[in-house]
N, C-alpha and C positions, 0 to 999 in steps of 0.2 A: 748137693745144692747147686742151683742154677742162678747165676748172677748176670744181669744185663749191665754192662759197663759203658757209660757215656761220659763225655767231658767236652769242654770248650764249645758249648752251644751258643754262647754270646748273643742271647736275645737282646735286641735293641741296637745292634751294631749297624750304624748307618755308613756302610762301606762307601768310600769315595763321596761322602756327603749326600748319599741318596736314600730317601725314605723307602724307595722300592727295595733296596738291598736289606734294610731292616726287616721289611715284610718277608723277604726271601728267607732270612735266618729263622724267623718265627714259623714260616711255612715248612721249612725243612725239619724243624723240631717236631711239628705235628706229624709229618710223614714218618719220622723215626718212631714216634709213639704208636702210630697205626701199625707199623711193622712189629713193634715190640708186643702189642696186644694180640696180633695175629699169631706170633710165636707162642705166646702164653696159652692160647686156646689149644694149640697142638701139644705143647710141652711146657708144663707149669714152670713159670719163673718165680723164684723165691724172693728175690730182692733186686731192686734197681739201685745202682751206685752212680753218683754224679761226682766226678773228681775235679770239681772246680770250674769256674767261669760259666755258670749257668747264665748269668747276666753279663753284659758287656761293660757295665759301670756300676758304681756304688749307689747311684741315684736313678734307678730306672724310671722311665715315664709311666704314667698310668696304663697306657696300652701295652707296654712291655710286661708289667705286672699281670695284666689280664691274660696275655698270651701264655705266660708261664703257668699261671693258676689253672687255666683251662686244660693244658696238657697234663700237668701233675695230678689234677683231680681225676682225670680219666684213668690214670694208672692206679690211683688209690681206690677208686670205685670197684675195681676187680680184686681188691685185697692185697695188692703188692706193696710192701713198704718201700720207701725211698730214703736212702742215706746220702747226704750231700756234705761236701766240705767247701771251704772258701778258696777261690782262686785269687790271682793277683789283680784281676780286673774288678772284683766285686767289693773291695774295700782297700783302704790304705793299710799297708803293713804296719804303719805306725799306730793307727787307730782301727783295729780290726773288728771291734764290737759293733760299730755302726755299719751294718750292711743289710741288703735286702733278704738274705737267707733267714735272718731272725724273724722277719715278717712271715715268711712261708712256714717256718717252724711253729709260730704262734697260731697258725691256722691248721696245724696238724697235717700239713701236706708233705712235709719232709721231716726226717730226723737229722738235725744239723749238728755235726761234730766239728767244733772249733778246736777242741783239745779233749777228746773223750773217746769212749768205746761203747759198743753194743754187742751183746752176744746173742746169736741166733743158732739154736741147736749146738753143734760142736764147732761153730765158726765164730771167732772173735773179730769184729770189725773195729779197727782202730783208726781214727781220723785226726788229722792235724791241718789247720789252715796254713795257707802259703806264708812263708817267711823268707827273709833275706839269707843268703848263703852264710853271711858272717855270724848268724845265730844258729847254725846247724848243730852246734854242740848241745844247745838247750833242747833241740828237737830230738837228738840222739838220746839224751838223758831221759826224756819223757818216754820215748818208745821202749827203751831198755827196761824201764820200770813197769811197763804195761804189757808187753808181749808175754804170751803164755807158752810154756813148754808142753802143756797138755792139750792144747787146742790148735786148730788151724787159724793162723793169724792173717787177716786180710788188712793190709796197711794202705790207707788212702792218703795220697799226697798229690798236691798240685805242684809238682816240681820236676825238673829235669834231672835224672840220675846220670851221673858222669859215666861216659862210655857208650851211651845209647847212640846208634848211628842214625841220624836224622838227615832228611833231604831238605826239609823246610828251612829256609834261611833264618838264622838267629844272630843276634849281636855277637861280637867277638867276646864280650863279657856278659854272661847271663847272671843276673843278680839272684837267681833262684836255684842255681845248681846245687845238688846234694852229692857228696862224695860217695862213690861206690863202696868205700870201706865201711860206711854205716850199714849198707845193705848186707854186706858179707858178715859183719859182726852180729846183726840181728838174726841172721839165718843159722848161726852156730847152735846146733842141737834143737832147732825149732822149725816147724813148718810155716813158712811165710810166703805170701804172694803180695806183690806191690802193684796196686792199681793207680796209675798216675794220669796226670793231664799235662797241660802247658805246651806240649809238643803236638803240632797239628797234623803230623803224618798219620795216615790211616793204618791201623793194625801194626803198630810198631812194637818191637820187643828188644830188650837188652840182650846182647849176645851171650852173657854169662849167667845172669840171674833172672828169676821169675818176675820181671818188671814189665808191665804191659801198659800200652797207651792206645786208646781207641782213636785218637785224633779228633779234629773238629768235624762237626756235621756239615758245614758249608765250606765252599772254596774261600780261602782266606788271603792268599797272596798270589801275585802274578806268576810266580814259578809253578803254580798249580793250574794255570789256565790251559785251555786248548791252544796249542802254540804252532805257528807257522813261520817259516822264513820265506822271504820274497827275493829271489835271485834270478836275474836275466829274464824277467817277465813271467816267471813260474812260481807257483806256490808249492812249498814242500812242507808237509805236515810233520812236525817233530814229535808231538805227543798229544794225547787226549787229555781232557780234564782229569785231574787226579781223583782216585777213588776216595770216597767219604763214607762214614757210617759209624757203627758201634760194635761192641763185642758181646758175644754170649759165652760165658765161662762156666763149664760144667765141672764141679769139684767133687771128687770122691772123698766123703768125710771120714772114711775109715783109713784111707792111705795118704790123703793129702795131694794125690795126683790130680791133674786137671787137664781139660781139653778146651781149646779156644776156637770158636767159630765166628769169623768176621761177617758182619751183616752190612751189605752195601746200601746206601741211601742215595738216590739220584739227586744231584744239586738242582736247585729251583730255576736256574737260569744259565744260558750259555755264556761263559766268560772266555773271551778270545784275546790272544796276544799275537800281534804281527810284528816280526822282527825284520826291519829293512836295513840291511848292512851294505854300505857302499865304501869302496876305496876312496873315490872322489864323488862328491854329490853335485850333480848338475841340476839346478833348480827346475829347468825345463823337463828333464827326464823324470825328476821326482814328481812333477805335476802329472805327467802321463801315467806314471805308476799309480798315483793316487786315484786317478779316474778308474783304472782297472780294479783297484782294491775296493772302491765304493760299489762298483757293479757286483762284486762277488761277496762282500761282507757287510752290506747294509741289511743285516738279518734282524727281523722283528724282535724287539725286546732284549737283544744281546747287549752285553757290555763289551766294548772293543778298546783295547789298548794298543797303540801303534808306537813302537820304539824305533827311532831313527838314529843310526850311528854312522860316523865317517867324517871325512874332511871336506869342507865346502870348497868349491872352485874359487880361485882368487877373485876378489872383487865383489863377492856376495856375502851376505849376512844371513842369520837364521830367519829374519823377517821375510826374505825372498822366498822362503818355502811356503808361506801363506797358510800355515796350519789352521788358523782360525777360520779361514774361508772354507777349507775342506771339511772341517768339523761340522759346519752348517749344512754341507751338502749331503750328509747322512740324514735320511728322513725316517728310518724305521727303527734304528737301534735305540736302546735306552740312553746310552751316552758313549761318546768317543773321547778318549784322552790321548794326547801326544806326549811322549817322553823323548827329549832330544839329548843325545850324547855326541855332540859334534864339535869340531874344531875348524879353524880357518887360518889361512896365512895372511899376514899383514907385513907391510914394509917397516923395517926398523928405522926409527927416526935418526939414528946416528950413521948407520952404514948403508942404508937404503936397500939392504938385502932382505929377503923374505925369511920370517921366523914363524914357527908354529906357536900359536897361543894356547891357552888352557881350554878346558872343556866348557861348552855352553849347555846348561841343563834346561829342561822344560820349565815353564813358569810355575807349574804346580809344585815341582820339587824345590824350586827356589823359595816359594812362599812358605812351604812346610818347614824348610830349614831355618828360615828367618823367625817363624813363630816359635819353633822349639828352642832357638837360641835365646829368645826373649823370655819365654815362660819356663824354660828348663824343666824342673821337676813338678810343675803344676799338674795335678792328677786329671784336669779337664783339658789338657793341651790338645788331645785328639779331637774332642768335641769342638773346640774353638777353631782348629784348622779346617775341619769339615764345614763349619758354618761360613767361614771366610771364603773357602773355595766355591761353595754353593752360591754365595752372593755374587762373586765375580763371574761365575758361569752364567747366572741369570742376567746380570748387567750386560755381559757380552752379547747375549741373545736378544737384549732389549725387552726381556720379560718383566715388565714393571709389577705385574700382579704377584709373581713369585717372590720378588724382592720384598714387597710390602708384607707378604705372609711370613717370610722368614723373620723379619723384624718383629712382627706381632707375636710370633711363637717364642722368640728369644727374650723379648722384653715383657711378655705376658700382658700386653695391652692391646686395645682396639684402636687402630689409627683411623683418622678421618679419611673419607673417600677422596677429598681434594686437598692439595697442598701437602702439608707435613714434610716427610723426608723425600718425596718424589722429586721435587724441584732441586734437591741437593744432589741427587744421584743421576738425573737424566736431563 
């Protein structure tokens, strides 16, 4: 049996508040389907598995639904069944039944396994939606009652299995971690393969057990960007953009042995990170460096993130770096973001001596932290912070049209051409 294993497609993800990035995620899924169908013509694919986070949120926009339906229908039209489970993005773990996968299942585009199984030939597919770590005993009980000693068990989980070595950054506490002891126990006297999601590293595998992760289809985090350092007037390339794609798994149904072939998918846009590291930041030198950077990295349609770290010369503040002005000097990129991790020396009011103050973060980071502190566990916190950042960016550029359109989209109303909110914002 040949299985195409995908996960973390995240249709609708407006990364950095950009509609263009949402389009990139949909475009990359289409490229993955193109490649999948090309493989199918050469070597028959028996089933497609999506291990969670097909959508980026529980309430996809109409265009996100259409993008997903178009790709899934193309797979179904050539006779390949699609089995999908729920990830942590597609529904609240507290209320998992209200999610967009049910809509796709009602259209016969996917076989949705919230807590169920499907047998194809000698292979038993067992799926379970994403749960919190604290409920893993219930997950274990269900799986132990469902796995077969006579079949090959393909267990679909959108979870991180303890012990998997990932490079993609995760929180110190991942609420969806599953103990590796569960995997070990399920494999006792049984043929089991675990097809997982949640971890975005491409073609990742547990060092001890048959636990596989295809990773996300698109670039998700700045640690996956094409990365350069800038030192002494020279650019040094640290890494290319991380590989992305899906897996083709060929299982021998008589022995349970399998082979994995990673399939790479080219990301839809260049995502670039520039690291400017200074011992001491002289604003005049910084400005000269920025002119050089603009000449070399004003790349059409690229997203550029500039990270500046170091200690400001005495008497200067972060405003003296004039990052907003330099952002406007980029003419061809999709967007430029600055992240500042800088400190400065000030005079102590008591002793008059110089002391080092804390870190000054970029305004985007400060805004996100403030929003998350206020909204805490609100499931729409990422959507809200993206809207706010997009509004602020449009206001900074003086783009009145974009501000009005954002409000119209969020409020679902048609604003008048004159007056209304414009006078409040500009």
